[in-house]
C-alpha positions as CSV (number, residue, x, y, z in Angstrom):
1,M,-0.1,-9.8,18.2
2,N,-3.2,-11.1,16.1
3,G,-6.6,-10.5,14.5
4,P,-6.9,-8.9,11.4
5,V,-8.0,-5.5,10.6
6,V,-11.4,-6.5,8.8
7,N,-12.9,-2.5,8.1
8,P,-11.8,-1.6,4.7
9,S,-11.5,2.1,5.8
10,A,-8.8,0.9,8.3
11,A,-6.5,1.2,4.7
12,Y,-7.3,5.2,5.5
13,N,-4.9,5.1,8.6
14,V,-1.9,3.2,7.2
15,N,1.0,5.2,7.8
16,L,3.0,5.3,4.6
17,R,6.1,6.7,5.9
18,H,6.2,3.2,8.1
19,L,5.7,1.3,4.8
20,N,8.7,3.2,3.6
21,V,10.7,2.5,6.5
22,F,9.6,-1.1,6.4
23,L,10.9,-1.5,2.7
24,S,14.6,-0.8,3.7
25,V,14.6,-3.0,6.6
26,A,13.1,-6.0,4.2
27,A,15.8,-5.5,1.9
28,Q,18.7,-4.6,4.7
29,G,17.7,-7.7,6.7
30,E,19.1,-5.6,9.6
31,I,17.6,-2.4,11.5
32,S,21.1,-0.5,11.7
33,S,21.9,-0.9,7.9
34,A,18.4,0.1,7.3
35,A,18.4,3.0,9.7
36,E,21.9,4.0,7.9
37,S,20.5,4.2,4.4
38,L,17.4,6.4,6.0
39,Y,19.6,8.4,7.9
40,R,17.6,7.7,11.1
41,V,18.9,6.5,14.6
42,S,18.2,2.3,15.0
43,S,16.0,3.2,17.9
44,A,13.3,5.2,15.8
45,V,13.5,2.6,12.7
46,T,12.7,-0.1,15.5
47,R,10.1,1.9,16.6
48,T,8.5,2.6,13.6
49,I,8.4,-1.2,12.4
50,S,6.7,-2.0,16.0
51,E,3.8,0.8,14.9
52,L,3.6,-0.9,11.7
53,E,3.0,-4.1,13.2
54,H,0.6,-2.8,15.7
55,S,-1.2,-1.1,12.9
56,V,-2.0,-4.2,10.8
57,G,-2.2,-6.6,13.8
58,V,0.4,-9.1,13.5
59,T,4.2,-9.5,13.4
60,L,6.2,-8.8,10.4
61,F,9.8,-10.0,11.2
62,D,11.1,-12.8,13.1
63,R,14.0,-11.4,15.4
64,R,17.2,-12.8,15.2
65,P,20.7,-12.3,17.0
66,R,22.3,-11.2,13.7
67,G,19.1,-9.4,12.0
68,V,15.7,-9.5,11.0
69,L,13.9,-11.9,8.8
70,L,10.4,-11.7,7.1
71,N,8.0,-14.2,8.2
72,G,5.0,-15.1,6.1
73,F,2.8,-11.9,7.0
74,G,5.9,-9.6,6.1
75,T,6.0,-11.0,3.1
76,A,2.6,-10.4,2.2
77,V,2.7,-7.1,3.7
78,L,6.0,-6.5,1.2
79,E,4.2,-7.9,-1.9
80,R,1.8,-4.9,-1.5
81,T,4.0,-2.1,-0.6
82,K,6.2,-3.1,-3.7
83,R,3.1,-2.6,-5.9
84,I,2.7,0.9,-3.9
85,E,6.3,1.5,-5.1
86,I,5.1,0.9,-8.6
87,E,2.5,3.4,-8.4
88,F,4.5,5.9,-7.0
89,T,7.4,5.3,-9.4
90,A,4.6,5.8,-12.3
91,L,3.7,8.5,-10.4
92,R,6.8,10.3,-10.6
93,D,7.5,9.7,-14.3
94,E,4.1,11.0,-15.1
95,L,4.6,14.1,-13.2
96,S,8.1,14.5,-14.8
97,E,6.6,14.4,-18.1
98,K,4.6,17.2,-17.4
99,D,7.4,19.0,-15.7
100,V,6.7,18.6,-12.4
101,D,9.9,17.5,-11.2
102,R,10.4,18.1,-7.6
103,I,10.1,14.3,-6.8
104,K,13.2,12.9,-7.8
105,D,12.9,9.5,-5.6
106,P,9.7,7.7,-5.9
107,R,10.0,6.3,-2.3
108,S,9.6,10.0,-1.1
109,L,6.1,9.9,-2.2
110,F,5.5,7.6,0.5
111,N,6.8,10.6,3.2
112,V,4.5,13.0,0.6
113,A,1.1,11.1,0.8
114,F,1.5,10.6,4.6
115,N,-1.2,8.1,5.0
116,G,-4.1,6.3,3.2
117,R,-6.8,9.3,4.5
118,R,-4.5,11.7,2.5
119,L,-4.8,9.9,-0.6
120,A,-8.3,9.2,-0.4
121,V,-9.3,12.9,0.3
122,I,-7.7,13.5,-2.8
123,A,-9.6,10.9,-4.9
124,G,-12.2,12.1,-3.3
125,L,-12.0,15.6,-4.6
126,A,-11.2,14.8,-7.7
127,D,-14.3,12.8,-8.0
128,G,-16.8,14.6,-6.1
129,H,-15.7,18.2,-6.2
130,N,-17.0,19.4,-2.7
131,M,-14.5,19.9,0.4
132,Q,-17.5,19.7,2.6
133,A,-18.9,16.6,1.6
134,I,-15.3,15.0,2.0
135,A,-15.0,16.3,5.0
136,R,-18.3,14.5,6.4
137,Q,-17.5,11.6,4.6
138,F,-14.0,11.1,6.8
139,S,-15.6,12.8,9.9
140,I,-13.0,15.6,9.7
141,T,-13.1,19.2,9.4
142,Q,-13.1,21.2,5.8
143,P,-10.0,23.1,7.0
144,A,-8.6,19.6,7.5
145,V,-9.2,18.8,4.1
146,S,-7.7,22.1,2.9
147,L,-4.6,21.8,4.9
148,A,-4.2,18.2,3.5
149,V,-4.6,19.3,-0.2
150,K,-2.3,22.2,0.5
151,E,0.5,20.1,2.3
152,F,0.2,17.6,-0.7
153,E,0.6,20.7,-3.2
154,A,3.4,22.2,-1.6
155,R,5.4,19.0,-1.7
156,L,5.0,18.7,-5.2
157,G,5.4,22.2,-5.8
158,T,1.9,22.1,-8.3
159,S,-1.4,22.8,-7.9
160,L,-3.9,19.9,-7.9
161,F,-7.1,21.5,-7.6
162,H,-8.9,24.6,-9.3
163,R,-11.0,26.6,-6.7
164,S,-14.2,28.3,-7.4
165,A,-17.1,29.3,-5.4
166,K,-18.9,26.3,-6.8
167,G,-15.9,23.7,-5.5
168,V,-13.1,22.4,-6.5
169,T,-12.3,20.6,-9.9
170,P,-8.9,18.3,-10.5
171,T,-6.0,20.0,-12.8
172,Q,-4.4,17.9,-15.1
173,I,-1.8,17.0,-12.4
174,G,-4.9,16.6,-10.1
175,E,-6.0,13.6,-12.4
176,I,-3.0,12.1,-12.7
177,V,-2.6,11.9,-9.0
178,A,-5.9,10.9,-8.1
179,F,-5.6,8.2,-10.3
180,R,-2.7,6.8,-9.1
181,S,-4.1,7.7,-5.4
182,K,-6.9,5.3,-6.0
183,R,-4.2,2.5,-7.4
184,V,-2.2,2.7,-4.0
185,L,-5.4,2.6,-1.6
186,A,-6.7,-0.5,-3.6
187,E,-3.4,-2.2,-2.2
188,L,-3.7,-0.8,1.3
189,R,-7.3,-2.1,1.4
190,H,-6.2,-5.8,0.5
191,V,-3.4,-5.7,3.3
192,A,-5.6,-6.8,5.8
193,S,-7.5,-9.5,3.5
194,D,-4.0,-10.8,3.0
195,I,-3.5,-11.5,6.2
196,A,-6.4,-12.9,7.3
197,A,-6.3,-15.3,4.4
198,L,-2.9,-16.3,6.2
199,Q,-4.5,-17.1,9.5
200,G,-7.6,-19.2,7.9
201,T,-10.2,-16.7,7.5
202,L,-11.5,-14.8,4.2
203,V,-12.3,-11.4,5.1
204,G,-12.9,-7.8,4.1
205,Q,-14.6,-6.6,0.8
206,I,-14.8,-7.2,-3.0
207,T,-16.3,-4.9,-5.4
208,V,-17.4,-6.8,-8.7
209,G,-18.1,-5.1,-11.8
210,A,-21.6,-6.8,-13.2
211,L,-22.0,-6.9,-17.3
212,P,-25.5,-8.0,-18.4
213,L,-24.3,-11.7,-19.4
214,C,-24.0,-12.8,-15.6
215,R,-25.8,-10.2,-13.4
216,T,-29.5,-11.8,-13.7
217,L,-28.2,-15.6,-12.7
218,I,-24.3,-16.2,-12.6
219,L,-23.0,-13.5,-10.6
220,P,-25.9,-13.7,-7.7
221,S,-25.3,-17.5,-7.4
222,A,-21.6,-17.2,-6.9
223,I,-21.9,-14.1,-4.6
224,A,-24.3,-16.5,-2.7
225,A,-22.3,-19.7,-2.7
226,L,-19.5,-17.5,-1.6
227,V,-20.7,-15.8,1.4
228,K,-22.1,-19.0,2.6
229,R,-18.5,-20.6,2.8
230,H,-16.8,-17.1,3.8
231,P,-19.7,-15.0,5.9
232,Q,-16.9,-12.4,6.7
233,L,-16.4,-11.6,2.8
234,R,-18.3,-8.4,1.8
235,V,-19.2,-8.4,-1.8
236,L,-20.7,-5.0,-3.6
237,T,-21.8,-5.0,-7.4
238,V,-21.4,-2.1,-9.5
239,E,-23.4,-2.0,-12.9
240,S,-22.3,0.1,-15.3
241,P,-21.1,0.0,-19.2
242,Y,-18.1,-2.0,-20.0
243,E,-16.1,1.1,-20.7
244,A,-16.9,2.6,-17.5
245,L,-16.2,-0.6,-15.3
246,V,-12.9,-0.7,-17.2
247,A,-12.0,2.7,-16.3
248,S,-13.0,1.9,-12.3
249,L,-11.2,-1.6,-12.9
250,R,-7.7,0.3,-13.9
251,S,-8.2,2.8,-11.1
252,G,-8.7,0.2,-8.4
253,D,-12.1,1.0,-7.8
254,I,-13.6,-2.3,-8.5
255,D,-11.5,-5.4,-8.3
256,V,-12.7,-7.6,-11.0
257,I,-15.4,-7.6,-14.1
258,V,-17.8,-10.5,-14.9
259,G,-18.9,-10.7,-18.2
260,A,-18.7,-11.3,-21.9
261,L,-15.1,-11.6,-23.1
262,R,-13.9,-8.3,-24.9
263,P,-11.5,-7.8,-27.6
264,V,-7.9,-7.7,-25.8
265,K,-6.2,-5.3,-28.4
266,G,-5.1,-2.1,-26.5
267,S,-5.9,-4.0,-23.0
268,G,-2.4,-5.5,-22.3
269,D,-2.9,-3.9,-18.7
270,L,-6.2,-6.3,-17.9
271,Q,-5.7,-9.8,-17.9
272,Q,-9.0,-12.1,-19.3
273,E,-10.1,-15.5,-18.0
274,P,-12.9,-17.7,-19.7
275,L,-15.3,-19.2,-17.2
276,F,-17.4,-20.8,-19.8
277,V,-18.2,-21.0,-23.6
278,D,-21.4,-19.5,-24.6
279,R,-23.7,-19.8,-28.2
280,L,-26.0,-16.9,-29.4
281,S,-29.1,-18.3,-30.6
282,L,-31.8,-16.2,-32.5
283,I,-35.4,-16.6,-30.9
284,V,-38.5,-16.1,-32.7
285,R,-42.3,-16.7,-32.3
286,A,-43.7,-19.9,-33.5
287,G,-44.9,-19.7,-37.2
288,H,-42.2,-16.9,-37.7
289,P,-40.8,-16.8,-41.5
290,I,-37.2,-17.1,-40.2
291,A,-38.5,-20.5,-38.4
292,T,-40.3,-22.1,-41.5
293,K,-38.1,-21.3,-44.8
294,K,-34.3,-20.8,-45.3
295,L,-33.5,-17.3,-46.0
296,S,-30.3,-15.7,-47.2
297,F,-28.3,-13.2,-45.8
298,K,-29.7,-10.2,-47.5
299,Q,-32.8,-11.3,-46.0
300,L,-32.0,-11.8,-42.4
301,H,-30.4,-8.5,-42.9
302,E,-33.6,-6.7,-43.7
303,A,-35.5,-8.0,-41.0
304,S,-36.1,-6.1,-37.9
305,W,-34.4,-7.4,-34.7
306,A,-34.4,-6.8,-31.0
307,L,-30.9,-6.3,-30.2
308,S,-28.3,-5.6,-27.7
309,R,-27.2,-1.9,-27.9
310,Q,-24.4,-1.2,-30.0
311,G,-20.9,-2.2,-29.1
312,S,-22.1,-5.1,-27.2
313,P,-19.9,-8.3,-27.6
314,A,-23.1,-9.8,-29.2
């Protein structure tokens, strides 16, 4: 098998139950041992791995007489799958804190979520509040959207949304599930890109949060140079206040923010990388008093200034 899946929406069709089986086979190194741990027959496990390999377009294991061994593609998929497991573990813990304790094993959430499309439906409803709009977005019927939500709620044993004539609004549990769903979807979206990179081609989609410092020159120039080198890459930009971009970064809606560095206090889950050092300057008209004589700080403080909005780094 060859040829990566380059459509970002392909993440919606990834069967998460297959990834759960993949985790066990990768850990055990044997189909039979994995089947025993999963309480399934070996033929079913073999078929599941084959279906997963077909969906991602590459083989993930080298078959050997004494078992199976992850190849480079399998190692890349395993890294993403482990990150998904981390998200499901965090979701299990957060649900437990809210007295929703039906889920004991985080790996069971692979089966509850079923596939990326179901997670995308939950996340989309939490943002858009409209079942008809979500049904149109995913080219499915409104009853199918409703059924997906009800099945998810039944497995968790709690409601995710409040229903009303005006639409649906997420419950507190629904907001938690939607947040983790977005982060899982972010990992699923990058599976095809990881595989393509191993094949020597950069494909897929990158979403960049753009702040004022970079979006007039630095970011457009960088995007133009990147796309010229890798024409199969698609770069989207989102312009919003820093706080909104950070929220989107944490949820997986965007991949990176480019702009002025912020204080790292309280941002232990974020990593900042300096690209260059910029210096602030005072710009005044020719003949302005500030430019013609030395002033005290008090005089500067009392002068009229045109400044960036409050809270900006400058």
